[in-house]
ZAVEXPA-927056 format. One record per residue (C-alpha): residue in one letter; residue number from 1; x, z, y negated. Coordinates in Angstrom, 2 decimals. Layout:
ZAVEXPA-927056
<kolgu><residuo>a</residuo><num>NUM</num><x>X</x><z>Z</z><y>Y</y></kolgu>
...
end
This chain:
ZAVEXPA-927056
<kolgu><residuo>m</residuo><num>1</num><x>-29.51</x><z>18.76</z><y>-0.73</y></kolgu>
<kolgu><residuo>s</residuo><num>2</num><x>-29.76</x><z>16.27</z><y>2.15</y></kolgu>
<kolgu><residuo>l</residuo><num>3</num><x>-29.35</x><z>12.53</z><y>1.60</y></kolgu>
<kolgu><residuo>k</residuo><num>4</num><x>-33.02</x><z>11.99</z><y>2.47</y></kolgu>
<kolgu><residuo>k</residuo><num>5</num><x>-34.11</x><z>14.51</z><y>-0.20</y></kolgu>
<kolgu><residuo>e</residuo><num>6</num><x>-31.71</x><z>13.03</z><y>-2.77</y></kolgu>
<kolgu><residuo>i</residuo><num>7</num><x>-33.13</x><z>9.56</z><y>-2.16</y></kolgu>
<kolgu><residuo>s</residuo><num>8</num><x>-36.73</x><z>10.80</z><y>-2.25</y></kolgu>
<kolgu><residuo>s</residuo><num>9</num><x>-36.00</x><z>12.55</z><y>-5.55</y></kolgu>
<kolgu><residuo>l</residuo><num>10</num><x>-34.95</x><z>9.30</z><y>-7.24</y></kolgu>
<kolgu><residuo>k</residuo><num>11</num><x>-37.60</x><z>8.41</z><y>-9.77</y></kolgu>
<kolgu><residuo>d</residuo><num>12</num><x>-38.68</x><z>4.86</z><y>-10.55</y></kolgu>
<kolgu><residuo>g</residuo><num>13</num><x>-36.12</x><z>3.32</z><y>-12.88</y></kolgu>
<kolgu><residuo>q</residuo><num>14</num><x>-33.29</x><z>5.65</z><y>-11.84</y></kolgu>
<kolgu><residuo>s</residuo><num>15</num><x>-30.05</x><z>4.61</z><y>-10.19</y></kolgu>
<kolgu><residuo>m</residuo><num>16</num><x>-27.61</x><z>6.46</z><y>-7.96</y></kolgu>
<kolgu><residuo>l</residuo><num>17</num><x>-24.01</x><z>5.73</z><y>-7.01</y></kolgu>
<kolgu><residuo>i</residuo><num>18</num><x>-23.28</x><z>6.83</z><y>-3.45</y></kolgu>
<kolgu><residuo>i</residuo><num>19</num><x>-19.65</x><z>7.26</z><y>-2.45</y></kolgu>
<kolgu><residuo>t</residuo><num>20</num><x>-19.27</x><z>7.35</z><y>1.31</y></kolgu>
<kolgu><residuo>k</residuo><num>21</num><x>-16.62</x><z>7.10</z><y>4.00</y></kolgu>
<kolgu><residuo>k</residuo><num>22</num><x>-16.23</x><z>3.80</z><y>5.83</y></kolgu>
<kolgu><residuo>e</residuo><num>23</num><x>-16.96</x><z>5.42</z><y>9.21</y></kolgu>
<kolgu><residuo>n</residuo><num>24</num><x>-20.34</x><z>6.75</z><y>7.99</y></kolgu>
<kolgu><residuo>y</residuo><num>25</num><x>-21.28</x><z>3.68</z><y>6.03</y></kolgu>
<kolgu><residuo>f</residuo><num>26</num><x>-23.95</x><z>2.04</z><y>8.20</y></kolgu>
<kolgu><residuo>e</residuo><num>27</num><x>-25.37</x><z>5.42</z><y>9.22</y></kolgu>
<kolgu><residuo>k</residuo><num>28</num><x>-25.93</x><z>6.35</z><y>5.55</y></kolgu>
<kolgu><residuo>i</residuo><num>29</num><x>-27.46</x><z>2.98</z><y>4.66</y></kolgu>
<kolgu><residuo>s</residuo><num>30</num><x>-29.73</x><z>3.17</z><y>7.73</y></kolgu>
<kolgu><residuo>e</residuo><num>31</num><x>-30.89</x><z>6.62</z><y>6.66</y></kolgu>
<kolgu><residuo>i</residuo><num>32</num><x>-31.67</x><z>5.37</z><y>3.16</y></kolgu>
<kolgu><residuo>l</residuo><num>33</num><x>-33.49</x><z>2.26</z><y>4.38</y></kolgu>
<kolgu><residuo>s</residuo><num>34</num><x>-35.51</x><z>4.37</z><y>6.80</y></kolgu>
<kolgu><residuo>t</residuo><num>35</num><x>-36.41</x><z>6.84</z><y>4.03</y></kolgu>
<kolgu><residuo>m</residuo><num>36</num><x>-37.42</x><z>4.07</z><y>1.64</y></kolgu>
<kolgu><residuo>t</residuo><num>37</num><x>-39.41</x><z>1.91</z><y>4.09</y></kolgu>
<kolgu><residuo>k</residuo><num>38</num><x>-40.94</x><z>4.57</z><y>6.36</y></kolgu>
<kolgu><residuo>v</residuo><num>39</num><x>-41.19</x><z>7.79</z><y>4.34</y></kolgu>
<kolgu><residuo>e</residuo><num>40</num><x>-41.59</x><z>6.43</z><y>0.80</y></kolgu>
<kolgu><residuo>k</residuo><num>41</num><x>-43.36</x><z>3.31</z><y>2.16</y></kolgu>
<kolgu><residuo>k</residuo><num>42</num><x>-41.65</x><z>1.02</z><y>-0.36</y></kolgu>
<kolgu><residuo>d</residuo><num>43</num><x>-40.59</x><z>-2.59</z><y>-0.17</y></kolgu>
<kolgu><residuo>g</residuo><num>44</num><x>-37.20</x><z>-3.46</z><y>-1.57</y></kolgu>
<kolgu><residuo>i</residuo><num>45</num><x>-34.15</x><z>-5.64</z><y>-1.99</y></kolgu>
<kolgu><residuo>y</residuo><num>46</num><x>-30.91</x><z>-5.21</z><y>-0.05</y></kolgu>
<kolgu><residuo>i</residuo><num>47</num><x>-27.96</x><z>-7.03</z><y>-1.61</y></kolgu>
<kolgu><residuo>s</residuo><num>48</num><x>-25.05</x><z>-7.69</z><y>0.70</y></kolgu>
<kolgu><residuo>i</residuo><num>49</num><x>-21.87</x><z>-8.84</z><y>-1.02</y></kolgu>
<kolgu><residuo>s</residuo><num>50</num><x>-19.33</x><z>-8.79</z><y>1.82</y></kolgu>
<kolgu><residuo>k</residuo><num>51</num><x>-21.23</x><z>-8.27</z><y>5.10</y></kolgu>
<kolgu><residuo>p</residuo><num>52</num><x>-23.16</x><z>-11.14</z><y>6.67</y></kolgu>
<kolgu><residuo>y</residuo><num>53</num><x>-26.86</x><z>-10.75</z><y>7.46</y></kolgu>
<kolgu><residuo>s</residuo><num>54</num><x>-26.15</x><z>-10.89</z><y>11.22</y></kolgu>
<kolgu><residuo>k</residuo><num>55</num><x>-23.73</x><z>-7.93</z><y>11.01</y></kolgu>
<kolgu><residuo>i</residuo><num>56</num><x>-26.12</x><z>-5.95</z><y>8.81</y></kolgu>
<kolgu><residuo>l</residuo><num>57</num><x>-29.00</x><z>-6.30</z><y>11.26</y></kolgu>
<kolgu><residuo>k</residuo><num>58</num><x>-26.75</x><z>-5.46</z><y>14.20</y></kolgu>
<kolgu><residuo>n</residuo><num>59</num><x>-25.53</x><z>-2.23</z><y>12.54</y></kolgu>
<kolgu><residuo>l</residuo><num>60</num><x>-28.56</x><z>-0.94</z><y>10.63</y></kolgu>
<kolgu><residuo>k</residuo><num>61</num><x>-31.22</x><z>0.92</z><y>12.61</y></kolgu>
<kolgu><residuo>g</residuo><num>62</num><x>-34.55</x><z>2.68</z><y>12.17</y></kolgu>
<kolgu><residuo>f</residuo><num>63</num><x>-36.10</x><z>0.90</z><y>9.20</y></kolgu>
<kolgu><residuo>e</residuo><num>64</num><x>-38.93</x><z>-1.58</z><y>8.67</y></kolgu>
<kolgu><residuo>k</residuo><num>65</num><x>-37.11</x><z>-4.90</z><y>8.37</y></kolgu>
<kolgu><residuo>d</residuo><num>66</num><x>-40.20</x><z>-6.76</z><y>7.12</y></kolgu>
<kolgu><residuo>k</residuo><num>67</num><x>-40.28</x><z>-4.52</z><y>4.01</y></kolgu>
<kolgu><residuo>v</residuo><num>68</num><x>-36.81</x><z>-5.65</z><y>2.89</y></kolgu>
<kolgu><residuo>l</residuo><num>69</num><x>-35.69</x><z>-8.87</z><y>1.24</y></kolgu>
<kolgu><residuo>f</residuo><num>70</num><x>-32.00</x><z>-9.43</z><y>2.01</y></kolgu>
<kolgu><residuo>l</residuo><num>71</num><x>-29.87</x><z>-11.24</z><y>-0.57</y></kolgu>
<kolgu><residuo>d</residuo><num>72</num><x>-26.80</x><z>-12.34</z><y>1.37</y></kolgu>
<kolgu><residuo>a</residuo><num>73</num><x>-23.79</x><z>-13.37</z><y>-0.71</y></kolgu>
<kolgu><residuo>i</residuo><num>74</num><x>-21.32</x><z>-13.94</z><y>2.14</y></kolgu>
<kolgu><residuo>s</residuo><num>75</num><x>-22.90</x><z>-15.75</z><y>5.12</y></kolgu>
<kolgu><residuo>r</residuo><num>76</num><x>-22.77</x><z>-19.19</z><y>3.49</y></kolgu>
<kolgu><residuo>v</residuo><num>77</num><x>-19.05</x><z>-18.69</z><y>2.73</y></kolgu>
<kolgu><residuo>l</residuo><num>78</num><x>-18.55</x><z>-17.81</z><y>6.42</y></kolgu>
<kolgu><residuo>n</residuo><num>79</num><x>-20.55</x><z>-20.91</z><y>7.47</y></kolgu>
<kolgu><residuo>e</residuo><num>80</num><x>-23.30</x><z>-18.79</z><y>9.00</y></kolgu>
<kolgu><residuo>n</residuo><num>81</num><x>-26.72</x><z>-20.36</z><y>8.62</y></kolgu>
<kolgu><residuo>i</residuo><num>82</num><x>-29.61</x><z>-17.90</z><y>8.29</y></kolgu>
<kolgu><residuo>k</residuo><num>83</num><x>-33.12</x><z>-19.07</z><y>9.11</y></kolgu>
<kolgu><residuo>t</residuo><num>84</num><x>-35.52</x><z>-16.26</z><y>8.30</y></kolgu>
<kolgu><residuo>d</residuo><num>85</num><x>-38.08</x><z>-15.61</z><y>5.59</y></kolgu>
<kolgu><residuo>n</residuo><num>86</num><x>-36.66</x><z>-12.25</z><y>4.55</y></kolgu>
<kolgu><residuo>c</residuo><num>87</num><x>-33.11</x><z>-13.41</z><y>3.74</y></kolgu>
<kolgu><residuo>v</residuo><num>88</num><x>-31.89</x><z>-15.55</z><y>0.85</y></kolgu>
<kolgu><residuo>q</residuo><num>89</num><x>-28.41</x><z>-17.00</z><y>1.22</y></kolgu>
<kolgu><residuo>l</residuo><num>90</num><x>-26.51</x><z>-17.11</z><y>-2.05</y></kolgu>
<kolgu><residuo>q</residuo><num>91</num><x>-23.65</x><z>-19.50</z><y>-2.85</y></kolgu>
<kolgu><residuo>g</residuo><num>92</num><x>-21.10</x><z>-16.72</z><y>-2.56</y></kolgu>
<kolgu><residuo>p</residuo><num>93</num><x>-19.99</x><z>-13.27</z><y>-3.71</y></kolgu>
<kolgu><residuo>t</residuo><num>94</num><x>-18.98</x><z>-14.56</z><y>-7.14</y></kolgu>
<kolgu><residuo>s</residuo><num>95</num><x>-22.44</x><z>-16.09</z><y>-7.78</y></kolgu>
<kolgu><residuo>l</residuo><num>96</num><x>-23.65</x><z>-13.13</z><y>-9.82</y></kolgu>
<kolgu><residuo>t</residuo><num>97</num><x>-25.91</x><z>-15.24</z><y>-12.07</y></kolgu>
<kolgu><residuo>e</residuo><num>98</num><x>-27.66</x><z>-16.65</z><y>-8.99</y></kolgu>
<kolgu><residuo>l</residuo><num>99</num><x>-27.99</x><z>-13.10</z><y>-7.66</y></kolgu>
<kolgu><residuo>g</residuo><num>100</num><x>-29.55</x><z>-11.95</z><y>-10.93</y></kolgu>
<kolgu><residuo>i</residuo><num>101</num><x>-32.06</x><z>-14.81</z><y>-10.82</y></kolgu>
<kolgu><residuo>c</residuo><num>102</num><x>-33.04</x><z>-13.92</z><y>-7.23</y></kolgu>
<kolgu><residuo>i</residuo><num>103</num><x>-33.55</x><z>-10.26</z><y>-8.19</y></kolgu>
<kolgu><residuo>t</residuo><num>104</num><x>-35.77</x><z>-11.26</z><y>-11.09</y></kolgu>
<kolgu><residuo>k</residuo><num>105</num><x>-37.84</x><z>-13.67</z><y>-8.96</y></kolgu>
<kolgu><residuo>a</residuo><num>106</num><x>-38.29</x><z>-11.07</z><y>-6.22</y></kolgu>
<kolgu><residuo>a</residuo><num>107</num><x>-39.26</x><z>-8.36</z><y>-8.69</y></kolgu>
<kolgu><residuo>l</residuo><num>108</num><x>-41.79</x><z>-10.62</z><y>-10.41</y></kolgu>
<kolgu><residuo>n</residuo><num>109</num><x>-43.26</x><z>-11.90</z><y>-7.13</y></kolgu>
<kolgu><residuo>g</residuo><num>110</num><x>-43.67</x><z>-8.65</z><y>-5.26</y></kolgu>
<kolgu><residuo>r</residuo><num>111</num><x>-44.35</x><z>-4.98</z><y>-5.30</y></kolgu>
<kolgu><residuo>l</residuo><num>112</num><x>-40.81</x><z>-3.70</z><y>-5.04</y></kolgu>
<kolgu><residuo>g</residuo><num>113</num><x>-39.80</x><z>-0.07</z><y>-5.06</y></kolgu>
<kolgu><residuo>f</residuo><num>114</num><x>-36.05</x><z>-0.07</z><y>-4.45</y></kolgu>
<kolgu><residuo>l</residuo><num>115</num><x>-32.83</x><z>-2.03</z><y>-4.68</y></kolgu>
<kolgu><residuo>i</residuo><num>116</num><x>-29.68</x><z>-1.34</z><y>-2.65</y></kolgu>
<kolgu><residuo>l</residuo><num>117</num><x>-26.31</x><z>-2.86</z><y>-3.54</y></kolgu>
<kolgu><residuo>d</residuo><num>118</num><x>-23.94</x><z>-3.06</z><y>-0.58</y></kolgu>
<kolgu><residuo>s</residuo><num>119</num><x>-21.44</x><z>-2.65</z><y>-2.04</y></kolgu>
<kolgu><residuo>l</residuo><num>120</num><x>-19.71</x><z>-2.12</z><y>-5.33</y></kolgu>
<kolgu><residuo>s</residuo><num>121</num><x>-16.46</x><z>-2.40</z><y>-3.38</y></kolgu>
<kolgu><residuo>g</residuo><num>122</num><x>-17.43</x><z>-5.97</z><y>-2.45</y></kolgu>
<kolgu><residuo>v</residuo><num>123</num><x>-18.33</x><z>-6.92</z><y>-6.01</y></kolgu>
<kolgu><residuo>l</residuo><num>124</num><x>-14.94</x><z>-5.59</z><y>-7.17</y></kolgu>
<kolgu><residuo>n</residuo><num>125</num><x>-13.09</x><z>-7.47</z><y>-4.39</y></kolgu>
<kolgu><residuo>y</residuo><num>126</num><x>-14.53</x><z>-10.84</z><y>-5.42</y></kolgu>
<kolgu><residuo>n</residuo><num>127</num><x>-14.91</x><z>-10.44</z><y>-9.19</y></kolgu>
<kolgu><residuo>s</residuo><num>128</num><x>-12.82</x><z>-9.10</z><y>-12.05</y></kolgu>
<kolgu><residuo>e</residuo><num>129</num><x>-13.30</x><z>-5.52</z><y>-13.18</y></kolgu>
<kolgu><residuo>k</residuo><num>130</num><x>-14.76</x><z>-6.74</z><y>-16.50</y></kolgu>
<kolgu><residuo>t</residuo><num>131</num><x>-17.25</x><z>-9.05</z><y>-14.74</y></kolgu>
<kolgu><residuo>t</residuo><num>132</num><x>-18.18</x><z>-6.28</z><y>-12.30</y></kolgu>
<kolgu><residuo>i</residuo><num>133</num><x>-18.92</x><z>-3.82</z><y>-15.09</y></kolgu>
<kolgu><residuo>r</residuo><num>134</num><x>-21.01</x><z>-6.39</z><y>-16.99</y></kolgu>
<kolgu><residuo>f</residuo><num>135</num><x>-22.93</x><z>-7.24</z><y>-13.81</y></kolgu>
<kolgu><residuo>l</residuo><num>136</num><x>-23.59</x><z>-3.56</z><y>-13.05</y></kolgu>
<kolgu><residuo>q</residuo><num>137</num><x>-24.83</x><z>-3.02</z><y>-16.62</y></kolgu>
<kolgu><residuo>y</residuo><num>138</num><x>-27.21</x><z>-5.95</z><y>-16.07</y></kolgu>
<kolgu><residuo>l</residuo><num>139</num><x>-28.27</x><z>-4.67</z><y>-12.64</y></kolgu>
<kolgu><residuo>i</residuo><num>140</num><x>-28.95</x><z>-1.14</z><y>-13.90</y></kolgu>
<kolgu><residuo>s</residuo><num>141</num><x>-31.02</x><z>-2.55</z><y>-16.78</y></kolgu>
<kolgu><residuo>k</residuo><num>142</num><x>-33.09</x><z>-4.51</z><y>-14.21</y></kolgu>
<kolgu><residuo>i</residuo><num>143</num><x>-33.53</x><z>-1.35</z><y>-12.11</y></kolgu>
<kolgu><residuo>k</residuo><num>144</num><x>-34.87</x><z>0.43</z><y>-15.19</y></kolgu>
<kolgu><residuo>s</residuo><num>145</num><x>-37.08</x><z>-2.41</z><y>-16.45</y></kolgu>
<kolgu><residuo>y</residuo><num>146</num><x>-38.64</x><z>-3.12</z><y>-13.04</y></kolgu>
<kolgu><residuo>e</residuo><num>147</num><x>-38.88</x><z>0.63</z><y>-12.32</y></kolgu>
<kolgu><residuo>l</residuo><num>148</num><x>-36.97</x><z>0.46</z><y>-9.05</y></kolgu>
<kolgu><residuo>a</residuo><num>149</num><x>-35.03</x><z>3.19</z><y>-7.31</y></kolgu>
<kolgu><residuo>g</residuo><num>150</num><x>-31.50</x><z>1.78</z><y>-7.44</y></kolgu>
<kolgu><residuo>i</residuo><num>151</num><x>-28.83</x><z>2.71</z><y>-4.91</y></kolgu>
<kolgu><residuo>i</residuo><num>152</num><x>-25.29</x><z>1.44</z><y>-5.28</y></kolgu>
<kolgu><residuo>f</residuo><num>153</num><x>-22.79</x><z>2.05</z><y>-2.48</y></kolgu>
<kolgu><residuo>i</residuo><num>154</num><x>-19.04</x><z>2.28</z><y>-2.68</y></kolgu>
<kolgu><residuo>e</residuo><num>155</num><x>-16.53</x><z>3.26</z><y>-0.03</y></kolgu>
<kolgu><residuo>t</residuo><num>156</num><x>-14.37</x><z>6.33</z><y>-0.74</y></kolgu>
<kolgu><residuo>e</residuo><num>157</num><x>-11.10</x><z>4.38</z><y>-0.72</y></kolgu>
<kolgu><residuo>d</residuo><num>158</num><x>-12.30</x><z>2.44</z><y>-3.80</y></kolgu>
<kolgu><residuo>e</residuo><num>159</num><x>-13.57</x><z>5.41</z><y>-5.82</y></kolgu>
<kolgu><residuo>s</residuo><num>160</num><x>-10.32</x><z>5.79</z><y>-7.78</y></kolgu>
<kolgu><residuo>k</residuo><num>161</num><x>-10.57</x><z>2.33</z><y>-9.36</y></kolgu>
<kolgu><residuo>p</residuo><num>162</num><x>-10.99</x><z>2.56</z><y>-13.15</y></kolgu>
<kolgu><residuo>a</residuo><num>163</num><x>-14.27</x><z>0.60</z><y>-13.10</y></kolgu>
<kolgu><residuo>i</residuo><num>164</num><x>-15.90</x><z>3.28</z><y>-10.93</y></kolgu>
<kolgu><residuo>k</residuo><num>165</num><x>-15.59</x><z>5.90</z><y>-13.67</y></kolgu>
<kolgu><residuo>i</residuo><num>166</num><x>-17.35</x><z>3.57</z><y>-16.11</y></kolgu>
<kolgu><residuo>i</residuo><num>167</num><x>-20.05</x><z>2.68</z><y>-13.59</y></kolgu>
<kolgu><residuo>g</residuo><num>168</num><x>-20.47</x><z>6.34</z><y>-12.67</y></kolgu>
<kolgu><residuo>d</residuo><num>169</num><x>-21.33</x><z>6.97</z><y>-16.33</y></kolgu>
<kolgu><residuo>l</residuo><num>170</num><x>-23.99</x><z>4.20</z><y>-16.24</y></kolgu>
<kolgu><residuo>v</residuo><num>171</num><x>-25.98</x><z>5.56</z><y>-13.29</y></kolgu>
<kolgu><residuo>d</residuo><num>172</num><x>-28.31</x><z>8.56</z><y>-13.38</y></kolgu>
<kolgu><residuo>k</residuo><num>173</num><x>-26.74</x><z>10.33</z><y>-10.38</y></kolgu>
<kolgu><residuo>t</residuo><num>174</num><x>-23.58</x><z>10.19</z><y>-8.32</y></kolgu>
<kolgu><residuo>l</residuo><num>175</num><x>-23.50</x><z>11.50</z><y>-4.76</y></kolgu>
<kolgu><residuo>k</residuo><num>176</num><x>-20.50</x><z>11.86</z><y>-2.48</y></kolgu>
<kolgu><residuo>t</residuo><num>177</num><x>-21.35</x><z>11.93</z><y>1.24</y></kolgu>
end
């Protein structure tokens, strides 16, 4: 089944772990954002843990940017100042409580249909394995309770980490691209 069909088959409240190669990373995320914003006509949240907003916009193509709220956990750490209505700068990649609050506010204030976490690799790089697992349990419960289609990315070189097995058991589907 193609990536587009897999994404379109995600029901509200379901989550999917996507394991992809670094060289295909932005292409896969672009395809998903395009499917969600243009085909499924949904608004959503894009969480960036380790890539600044400027790099994301430069590398992602073919989606409706105004339908996505970006939660950027790294630009402030890199001293990049973002001035746009569709991006919230968080304190940093370890500010998971702040991230959770932003997700809740966005879900309560809007008609959201999806959430993308870019990436689980980033969460693991900046937080302990135990904290990462607890955060993902929280995130998946929010995906279910707000009836979002949840997509969590991880790069293939990180798929052997012990936390990934646990997280793979928490999501509804796992897809390797």
